[in-house]
C-alpha positions in Angstrom: 6.5 -47.2 19.3 9.6 -46.2 17.1 8.9 -43.8 14.4 12.2 -42.8 13.5 15.0 -44.8 12.2 18.1 -42.6 11.2 20.6 -45.1 12.7 24.1 -43.8 11.5 22.9 -42.6 8.0 24.6 -39.6 6.8 22.6 -37.6 4.4 25.6 -35.3 3.4 29.1 -34.6 4.7 30.2 -31.5 6.2 33.4 -29.9 5.0 35.9 -28.2 7.4 36.1 -25.2 5.4 33.7 -22.8 3.7 35.1 -20.2 1.2 33.4 -17.0 0.6 32.5 -18.4 -2.9 30.7 -21.2 -1.1 28.9 -18.5 1.0 28.0 -16.4 -2.4 27.0 -19.4 -4.1 25.0 -20.6 -1.0 23.1 -17.2 -1.0 22.7 -17.5 -4.9 21.0 -20.9 -4.5 18.9 -19.2 -1.9 17.8 -16.3 -4.1 19.1 -13.7 -1.9 21.6 -11.2 -2.6 24.5 -10.6 -0.4 27.2 -7.6 -0.1 30.9 -8.9 0.0 31.0 -7.6 3.4 27.8 -10.0 4.6 29.5 -12.9 2.7 32.2 -12.4 5.1 30.1 -11.8 8.1 28.0 -14.8 7.4 30.8 -17.1 6.4 32.0 -17.9 10.0 28.2 -18.4 11.3 27.5 -20.8 8.6 30.5 -22.7 9.4 29.6 -23.1 12.9 26.0 -24.2 11.7 27.7 -26.7 9.9 29.6 -28.0 12.7 26.7 -28.3 14.8 24.7 -30.4 12.5 27.4 -32.5 11.6 27.9 -33.1 15.4 24.1 -33.9 15.7 24.3 -36.4 12.7 26.5 -38.5 15.2 23.8 -38.7 17.2 21.9 -42.0 17.3 18.4 -41.3 16.3 17.1 -44.7 16.8 16.5 -44.6 20.4 14.3 -41.4 19.8 10.5 -41.8 20.0 9.2 -38.8 18.4 5.5 -38.0 18.9 5.0 -40.7 21.3 1.9 -38.6 23.0 0.3 -38.0 19.6 -2.5 -40.2 20.2 -4.4 -38.4 23.3 -5.6 -35.2 23.2 -5.8 -32.6 26.1 -9.0 -30.9 24.7 -12.7 -31.1 25.6 -15.0 -31.6 23.0 -16.3 -28.5 21.5 -20.0 -28.4 22.3 -22.0 -25.2 22.6 -23.0 -24.2 26.2 -25.8 -21.5 27.4 -24.1 -19.0 29.4 -26.2 -18.3 32.4 -25.2 -14.7 33.1 -25.7 -13.4 29.3 -27.6 -10.4 30.6 -24.9 -9.0 32.6 -22.3 -9.4 30.0 -24.3 -7.6 27.5 -25.1 -5.0 30.1 -21.4 -4.5 30.4 -20.4 -4.1 26.6 -20.3 -0.7 25.5 -21.9 -1.3 22.0 -24.2 -4.2 21.0 -26.0 -5.1 17.9 -28.0 -8.5 18.3 -26.1 -11.0 18.0 -22.7 -9.2 17.9 -20.9 -7.4 20.4 -18.9 -4.6 18.7 -15.3 -3.7 20.3 -13.0 -0.9 19.4 -10.9 -1.2 16.5 -7.2 -1.8 17.7 -5.5 -2.9 14.3 -4.7 -0.7 11.4 -5.4 2.4 13.3 -4.3 5.7 11.4 
């Protein structure tokens, strides 16, 4: 079952150089603010990312089968079970308020 067909399609072209003004424009498009130092810092990183994506576009995705195991599930049906040793568990908990087991608060402790 072939679900992907990207054979030799380019969705955009990668430029070999990325100027600081391009980084600033990209940041503006993403609605983030960058200092001039950050523009200089992120320029090479973005160029490297563009190169990686450009190389990936050369791959023939027509031979890739996505989701080949999506039709089966390893999960069992969710059916209620009666636990045979319920009284032992209830006896082991510090606070029990029928039908709830109370546990200590661990989040948002002040």
